[in-house]
N, C-alpha and C positions, 0 to 999 in steps of 0.2 A: 503494499501500499504504498509504504513510503516512499518510493524510486517511481509508485506513479505519479503521487501528488509530486516531487519534485520535478519531473520532466511534466507535468499539465503546466506548472510556473517557468518552466525552461530555464530552472536552474541547472549551474552545474553542483557536483556535491562539496567542491571546493567552498563555493555559494553557502547552499545550506548548512556548512560546518560551521563556518563564521558567522549567519546570522543567526543560529542556535547556541554557538559556546563551545562546539564540541569538535574532537579531531574528526578530520576524515576517514579514518578506521574505523571512528565507530559509528559513522554513518553509510560507512563498505561495510561492517559487517548486518545492520541495523537492516540494508535492502536484500542481504543473501538469507533474508529470515533466521538468522541467530538473537535470542532472547536479548533485550533491553533493560536496562533499569527502569524505573518509573522515571525518576527525575530525568532521564533521556526523554523519553517520552514525552512528559512533560514539556521539555526542553520544541520537541518538535510537533505537538500537535499547538507549541504559542507560534511560531513561526508559520504554521501553516493555518492557522484561525479555524481549529477545528478541536473534536477532544478525542483522550487517548486511547478512548475506547474503537473510533473510527482507524484509528491507524492499525489497531490491531485485527482487526477483522477483513474475514475473509473477503475476497472480491467474486463479486459473483450474479451480478447484474453485465447487461450488454448495453452500452453506449450505443446503439442504433446511431445516431449522430454524428460518431466520432471519423476520424479519417481510415484509425484500422478497417474500422466495421465496412465502412465504403467502398474499401480497397479487397475484399473477399468475396470468392467466385457464387454467383447468380445461386447457386444451387445449395450450396449451404443458407445464404437469405432467404432464400423458401423452405429448406426445410426451419428454420427457425423463425418461420412466420408468426408469429402473436405468441413466440416464449422471448420472455425479458430478465426473466433469469435461470440461474443454472440450477437451483433446487427445482422448479417446476421443467428443467429437461430432464432433471433426474426423477420423479415423481411418475412424469410419462414414460419414461424407459423402465421405471419399476412394476407400473401397470402392467404392461405389457406382459411383463416374466408372471404376473400373478394372473391377468387372462388367459397366457399358454398353460399355467401349473392347472386352472380351473377346469380347462377342453380338455386335460387328462383325465382329470378325474372323473368328469362327465361321462369320458369318454368318446368324443367328436371325433368327426374324421380325421384321418392325418394331414390330411392336406391344411387343413383349417390352425392346426396344432403346429405341423411346417413353418406353415407363413408366419402364425405370430411372435413364434421363437425366432426368426428371421426376421421380423420385424423388428423386434428387442434389441437383435445385434445392435441392427446397421445402424439403430437410434443409438444406441450406445458406443460405438466405434466412431462417430460420428460427434458428439458431445464430446469426448476426448480427442478431437479431431480439433475441436474448439478449445479445448485445456491447452493444447499446444501449441496454437495458434494464436492464443492470450487473447482471444474477444472479450471476455468479460473483466466488465471494466470498472471505473467506479461511474 
C-alpha cells in the first residue's frame, strides 16, 4: 500500500523518507512487505494524510479509471465487468465450486458438472492473472 500511495503522489523513496523523517532503507523494507513499527506507520500515515489502518490493509479494489486498468486486454475487462473487488471475484469462484459439489451430490449429468468445474477453474486462473498483473488498486 505504501508503494502505491508513494507512486500515486509521484514521490521517490528518498523524498518520502525525508518527509517522514525515516531512512530510505526503512521505506524500502515497508514497501517490500516487512513489518513496520507503529511509529513508522504513524509517520507514513501523517505524510499520506490517511489512517494507519489504510497503510496495512490489503489492496482489494479495481480502480477501473486507472491507467493500469486501461492497458489491460479487452477480454480481461469483459471478465471483470461488474466486479469491483477481489473479494467479490473470490466469492464467485467459490460459488462455482459449491455448485459443482451440489451437482455431484444430486447426481446431475456429468457435462453439467464438467462445465461448472471448468468455469470455476477458469475464473480462478483469471483472478490469479489479475493478481499477477496488479490490477487490484487503491
